[in-house]
Every structure is written in C-alpha cells, then in structure tokens.
C-alpha positions in Angstrom: -23.4 4.7 -56.9 -25.4 6.1 -54.0 -26.7 2.6 -53.1 -23.2 1.1 -53.3 -21.9 3.9 -51.0 -24.7 3.1 -48.5 -23.8 -0.6 -48.6 -20.1 0.2 -47.9 -21.2 2.6 -45.1 -23.3 -0.1 -43.5 -20.4 -2.5 -43.6 -18.0 0.1 -42.0 -20.6 0.9 -39.3 -21.0 -2.8 -38.4 -17.2 -3.2 -38.3 -16.9 -0.3 -35.8 -19.3 -2.2 -33.5 -22.4 0.0 -33.7 -25.9 -1.4 -34.0 -28.1 -0.1 -36.8 -30.4 1.7 -34.4 -27.5 3.3 -32.6 -26.0 4.6 -35.8 -29.2 5.9 -37.3 -30.2 7.7 -34.1 -26.8 9.4 -33.9 -27.0 10.3 -37.6 -30.6 11.7 -37.4 -29.7 13.8 -34.3 -26.6 15.2 -36.0 -27.9 15.6 -39.6 -31.7 15.4 -39.5 -32.3 16.9 -42.9 -29.5 15.5 -45.0 -29.5 11.7 -44.7 -32.3 9.1 -44.7 -35.2 11.6 -45.1 -38.4 9.6 -44.8 -40.3 11.5 -47.5 -37.5 10.8 -50.0 -38.7 8.1 -52.4 -35.1 6.6 -52.4 -35.1 6.1 -48.6 -36.3 2.5 -48.5 -33.7 1.4 -51.1 -30.9 3.3 -49.3 -31.8 1.8 -45.9 -32.0 -1.7 -47.5 -28.5 -1.2 -49.0 -27.2 0.1 -45.7 -28.6 -3.0 -43.9 -27.2 -5.3 -46.5 -23.7 -3.9 -45.9 -24.2 -4.0 -42.2 -25.2 -7.7 -42.2 -22.4 -8.6 -44.6 -19.7 -7.9 -41.9 -21.7 -9.9 -39.3 -22.1 -12.9 -41.6 -18.4 -12.7 -42.5 -17.6 -13.4 -38.8 -19.2 -16.8 -39.2 -16.9 -17.7 -42.1 -13.6 -17.2 -40.3 -11.5 -20.3 -39.5 -9.9 -19.1 -36.3 -7.5 -22.1 -36.4 -6.0 -20.9 -39.6 -4.8 -17.3 -39.1 -1.5 -15.8 -40.3 1.4 -15.0 -38.0 2.2 -11.3 -37.9 5.9 -10.3 -37.7 7.4 -7.5 -35.7 6.7 -4.3 -37.6 9.3 -3.4 -40.2 7.7 -0.9 -42.5 10.8 -0.2 -44.6 11.1 -3.9 -45.3 7.4 -4.0 -46.1 7.8 -1.1 -48.5 10.8 -2.7 -50.2 9.0 -6.0 -50.6 5.9 -4.2 -52.0 8.1 -2.6 -54.7 9.6 -6.0 -55.6 6.2 -7.7 -55.6 4.8 -5.2 -58.1 7.8 -5.6 -60.4 7.6 -9.4 -60.3 3.9 -9.8 -61.1 4.4 -10.0 -64.9 7.2 -12.6 -65.0 7.1 -14.6 -61.7 3.6 -14.6 -60.2 4.5 -17.2 -57.5 7.4 -15.0 -56.2 5.2 -11.9 -56.3 2.5 -13.7 -54.3 5.0 -14.6 -51.6 6.3 -11.1 -51.5 2.9 -9.5 -51.2 2.2 -12.0 -48.4 5.3 -10.9 -46.5 4.4 -7.3 -47.0 1.3 -7.9 -45.0 3.3 -9.7 -42.3 6.0 -7.0 -41.9 3.4 -4.2 -42.0 2.0 -5.6 -38.7 -1.2 -6.6 -40.6 -1.8 -3.0 -41.8 -1.5 -3.5 -45.6 -4.7 -5.4 -46.2 -4.6 -4.7 -50.0 -1.3 -6.6 -50.2 -3.0 -9.5 -48.6 -5.7 -9.4 -51.3 -3.0 -9.2 -54.0 -1.3 -12.3 -52.5 -4.6 -14.2 -52.4 -5.3 -13.4 -56.0 -1.9 -14.5 -57.2 -1.8 -17.6 -55.0 -5.2 -18.6 -56.6 -4.0 -17.9 -60.1 -0.9 -20.0 -59.6 -2.9 -22.9 -58.1 -1.3 -22.5 -54.6 -4.6 -23.2 -53.0 -3.5 -23.7 -49.4 -1.8 -20.3 -49.4 -4.8 -18.8 -51.1 -7.1 -20.2 -48.4 -4.8 -18.8 -45.7 -4.8 -15.3 -47.2 -8.5 -15.4 -48.0 -9.4 -16.4 -44.4 -7.2 -13.6 -43.0 -8.8 -11.2 -45.4 -12.3 -12.1 -44.0 -10.9 -11.8 -40.5 -10.1 -8.2 -41.2 -13.2 -7.6 -43.3 -13.2 -7.8 -47.1 -15.8 -5.2 -47.5 -13.3 -2.6 -48.9 -13.5 -4.5 -52.2 -15.8 -3.4 -55.0 -19.0 -5.4 -55.4 -17.7 -7.4 -58.4 -14.3 -8.1 -56.8 -16.0 -9.1 -53.5 -18.2 -11.7 -55.3 -15.2 -13.0 -57.3 -13.1 -13.2 -54.2 -15.8 -15.4 -52.4 -16.1 -17.6 -55.5 -12.3 -18.1 -55.7 -12.0 -18.7 -52.0 -14.7 -21.3 -52.1 -13.0 -23.0 -55.0 -9.7 -22.9 -53.2 -11.3 -24.7 -50.1 -12.8 -27.2 -52.5 -9.4 -27.8 -54.1 -7.8 -28.7 -50.8 -10.8 -30.9 -50.0 -12.0 -28.7 -47.1 -15.6 -29.2 -48.2 -17.2 -27.9 -45.1 -15.6 -24.4 -45.3 -16.0 -24.4 -49.1 -19.8 -24.9 -48.8 -20.0 -22.2 -46.1 -18.2 -19.7 -48.3 -20.1 -20.6 -51.5 -23.5 -20.6 -49.8 -22.8 -17.1 -48.6 -21.6 -16.0 -52.0 -24.7 -17.4 -53.7 -26.9 -15.5 -51.2 -25.2 -12.2 -52.2 -25.2 -13.0 -56.0 -28.0 -15.5 -56.7 -27.7 -14.9 -60.5 -24.0 -15.9 -60.5 -23.9 -19.5 -61.8 -20.4 -20.1 -60.6 -21.4 -20.7 -57.0 -24.0 -23.5 -57.6 -21.6 -25.0 -60.2 -18.8 -25.4 -57.7 -21.2 -26.6 -54.9 -22.6 -29.2 -57.2 -19.1 -30.4 -57.9 -18.5 -30.8 -54.1 -21.7 -32.8 -53.6 -20.6 -35.0 -56.5 -17.1 -35.5 -55.0 -18.4 -36.5 -51.6 -21.0 -38.9 -53.2 -24.1 -37.1 -52.0 -25.9 -37.4 -55.4 -29.4 -36.9 -54.2 -28.3 -33.7 -52.4 -26.7 -32.6 -55.6 -29.9 -33.1 -57.6 -32.0 -31.4 -55.0 -29.6 -28.4 -54.9 -29.3 -28.0 -58.7 -33.1 -28.4 -59.2 -33.8 -25.7 -56.6 -31.1 -23.4 -58.1 -32.5 -23.7 -61.6 -36.0 -23.2 -60.3 -35.1 -19.9 -58.7 -32.8 -18.6 -61.5 -32.5 -18.4 -65.3 -31.8 -21.4 -67.6 -28.1 -22.3 -67.5 -26.5 -24.9 -69.8 -23.7 -25.8 -67.4 -26.1 -26.5 -64.5 -28.4 -28.5 -66.8 -25.4 -30.6 -67.7 -24.5 -31.2 -64.1 -28.1 -32.1 -63.4 -28.3 -34.5 -66.3 -25.1 -36.2 -65.2 -26.5 -36.5 -61.6 -29.6 -38.3 -62.8 -27.4 -40.6 -64.9 -25.4 -41.4 -61.7 -28.5 -42.4 -59.7 -29.9 -44.4 -62.7 -32.8 -42.1 -63.7 -32.2 -42.1 -67.5 -35.5 -40.4 -68.4 -34.7 -37.4 -66.3 -31.1 -37.2 -67.7 -32.5 -37.4 -71.2 -34.9 -34.5 -70.5 -32.0 -32.3 -69.4 -29.6 -33.3 -72.2 -32.4 -32.3 -74.6 -32.8 -28.9 -72.8 -29.1 -28.3 -73.2 -29.2 -29.0 -77.0 -32.3 -26.8 -77.4 -30.3 -23.9 -75.9 -26.9 -24.8 -77.3 -27.1 -27.4 -80.1 -23.3 -27.3 -80.6 -22.8 -28.7 -77.1 -20.9 -31.9 -78.1 -20.5 -33.4 -74.7 -24.2 -33.3 -74.0 -24.9 -34.7 -77.5 -22.6 -37.7 -76.9 -23.9 -38.3 -73.4 -27.5 -38.2 -74.7 -26.6 -40.7 -77.5 -24.8 -43.0 -74.9 -27.9 -42.8 -72.7 -30.1 -44.0 -75.5 -27.6 -46.8 -76.3 -27.4 -47.9 -72.7 -31.2 -48.1 -72.4 -31.3 -50.1 -75.5 -28.8 -52.6 -74.1 -30.9 -53.0 -71.0 -33.8 -54.2 -73.2 -31.7 -57.2 -74.2 -32.2 -58.7 -70.7 -36.0 -58.4 -71.1 -36.0 -60.0 -74.5 -34.0 -63.0 -73.2 -36.4 -63.5 -70.3 -38.6 -66.6 -70.3 -41.5 -64.6 -69.1 -41.7 -62.5 -72.3 -43.9 -63.8 -75.1 -43.2 -63.2 -78.8 -45.6 -60.2 -79.1 -43.8 -58.5 -76.2 -40.5 -59.3 -77.8 -41.6 -57.5 -80.9 -42.6 -54.4 -79.0 -39.3 -54.4 -77.1 -37.4 -54.9 -80.3 -39.3 -51.9 -81.8 -38.4 -49.7 -78.8 -34.8 -50.8 -79.0 -34.6 -49.8 -82.7 -36.1 -46.5 -81.9 -33.4 -45.9 -79.3 -30.7 -46.8 -81.8 -32.2 -44.3 -84.3 -32.4 -41.6 -81.7 -28.8 -42.1 -80.8 -27.7 -42.0 -84.4 -29.8 -38.9 -85.2 -28.4 -37.1 -82.2 -24.8 -37.8 -83.3 -25.5 -37.0 -87.0 -27.1 -33.7 -86.1 -24.0 -32.7 -84.2 -22.0 -33.0 -87.4 -24.1 -30.1 -88.8 -22.4 -27.8 -86.2 -18.9 -29.4 -86.2 -18.4 -31.1 -89.5 -14.9 -32.3 -88.8 -15.5 -33.5 -85.2 -13.6 -36.7 -84.9 -15.2 -37.7 -81.6 -18.7 -37.6 -83.2 -17.5 -39.6 -86.2 -16.0 -42.2 -83.9 -19.1 -42.5 -81.8 -21.2 -43.0 -85.0 -18.8 -45.7 -86.1 -19.0 -47.4 -82.7 -22.8 -47.4 -82.9 -22.8 -48.9 -86.4 -20.5 -51.7 -85.3 -22.6 -52.4 -82.3 -25.8 -52.6 -84.5 -24.1 -55.0 -86.9 -23.2 -57.3 -84.0 -26.8 -57.3 -82.8 
C-alpha cells in the first residue's frame, strides 16, 4: 500500500507542475526525518514508485487528442446532481441512458465531476458505443486518470485502446496500447489487441515481429501463440505455424481451433506436393519419397483430429473435419 501511495503522490505532484527535484527538496527541508530517509531500506523502492507516478502524468499528456475534447456547459450544479441520481438509478436496466446521463453530469458540472466521466466511459464501452467511449476516455486523460486504482487504470487503458481500434483509429489505439503494455507488461490483453490491429492493416511481418518479441519477454500465452501461428500461415511459413500450433496443444490440448488449423495446415502442405509429383523433372524414386511424405501429412492431420475427440467426444466440427479428410483421401 505504501508504494501505491507513493505512486499516486508522484502523479499528483507532476500534475501540480513541480519537477521531481523541486518537490523532494521542499519535502526534505520541511520533513527531513519523516519521508525518504536514505538509510531506510525501502527508500529506493519508494522513490522508484514516486517517479513512476510522476512520469505517468507526463506520458499521459502525449496520449491526448486535442481535436477531440468535450464541450463543457455553463455550470448548473443542481441539474448535474439530478442527472447523477437518475444515472445511478438507470444503470441496472438502461445502461445506454445511464451512460448519456453520466456524460451530461460531467458537462453541467463545469468539468468538475471527473468520476462521472469515468462512469460514462465504462458504460459507453460496455454498450459498444465506442465513439462516445473514445470521447470520454480522451477527456479523462486530459484531466488525468491517475485517481483510478492501479487495476482500474490498466483496464481503462486497455478498453480505451480497444475502443480506438473499433472505430478504426489505429494510430491512437497503438499509442494507448503501447503505453498500457509498458505499465503492465504481463497483461496479455495489450499485445493481443495490438496484434489484431497489425493484422487488420495488413502489416503481417510487423505482427510477427511484435508477437515474437512479446512472447520472448513474457510468459507462455496460448492466445498469443495462436495469433502468431495464424500470422505465419498468412505469410506462407507453414513450418513456423505448425510449431506454434503444437505449442498451443501442448499447453491446452482441448484447444479445438488450434487443432483444426494444425490439421488443415498438414492437409494444405500435402496438396502442395501434388504439383511436385506431376512435374516432368521428378523421377519415380523422388515421386515415391514425395508420396511417402504426403501420406505422413495425412496421418498427422487425422491423428490431430482424432486426439481432439478424446477431449470433446461429441464435437461435431471435429467429426466433420475427419469426414472431409477421409473423402479427400478416397479421391486421391
């Protein structure tokens, strides 16, 4: 709790316009024995937390879209209070209306009720009103979102990045998500959404580079392995995609999508061998070797699908894929 408090303090000091040295000098002069005492073993950690909070506010300034700020109404605090009461009452049965009311609370309070702005953002996001979520989230950063708890702050950044992605503002989405990942490197949500953006804009090599680096620096993650396997399939590197599908099934053998994609990759590679077998440059011995490899690929595909039925006996998709494979083999 002490380190969290130091982080919030650093954020507030930065927001007030102090430099770190200015603040620490004032503090040491006023309370030389009660704060960052240099023979205290906790000092380094506390100063690190303070600086992290201090820099968070500075970095937030770089995330603001100054062309997308909310218009503030002439102060009407009684109306704001009335809207706040209505918004709270409406949350449970009309989230969209409640979001709009919280939004207006902020406007009529002359921008004072920041917590209402956060409530509006959360509800706009949950009801898939992403343009409004972006507007509220951007305004929240403008004021400074450091009042949120650590977990809420990270979730806020992830949801704001996702909202930007959903309205196809990929530049701002990546800025927000990169910042969030820097704060929470173990949170797989940030790289997952960023990988989706690189896929959407067609930058597959960047997607592969990004996912590889993320997995190198963090723990194994099934969802990111799947994204990476799909990326390698997209750029026609089947051996790499097979490697990552296998890693997924090692960690989570009941992952049906990875199982089907692995089987399909084997089948696709088998079909490619048909062109080699039909080539005039291939002799009979080579043809036999190619045919052997092709049969092994069919067996691999069949085994992958059959193994999946051990985990989901009644999975109709796996049964259908097996039937398709059998029909294909009969027509060979």
